[in-house]
C-alpha positions, 0 to 999 in steps of 0.5 A: 854322827849322821848328816843328810844332804838334800837331792833337790831337783833330782831326787825323783830320779836319782839312783845312787848304784848308777851313779856310783857304778857307771862312773866307776867310782867304786873301783877306785881306791880307797873307795869301797862300793857295798853291793849288800846296802847299796852304799859307798864307803870313803874318806873326805877331807875336811874343811881345814884340809889337814884331816880326813874322816872315813864316811858311808854314803847312802841313799834310803829308797824313796827319800829325797836326800843321801845320808852320810855317816861320819865315823868321827865327830866334826866341827859345824865347819866341817858339817858345812864342808861336807855337805856342800 
């Protein structure tokens, strides 16, 4: 499943690689930075807080949104929780 998270006003200046690497997120387990695709793989806790899913977050060049690829099926409440 693929979700799109709009970047809003910062879409023109957002640099995912800089955001992830400058803040050290890629070094904190269980996060994994994938340099070849400039994407971040990590677990996200879902709406019920009892379950998590593995996601890969990327920012396609020249697009005003992040792409969140989810490795599992989601309820509409889970989708909403991820996109908030």
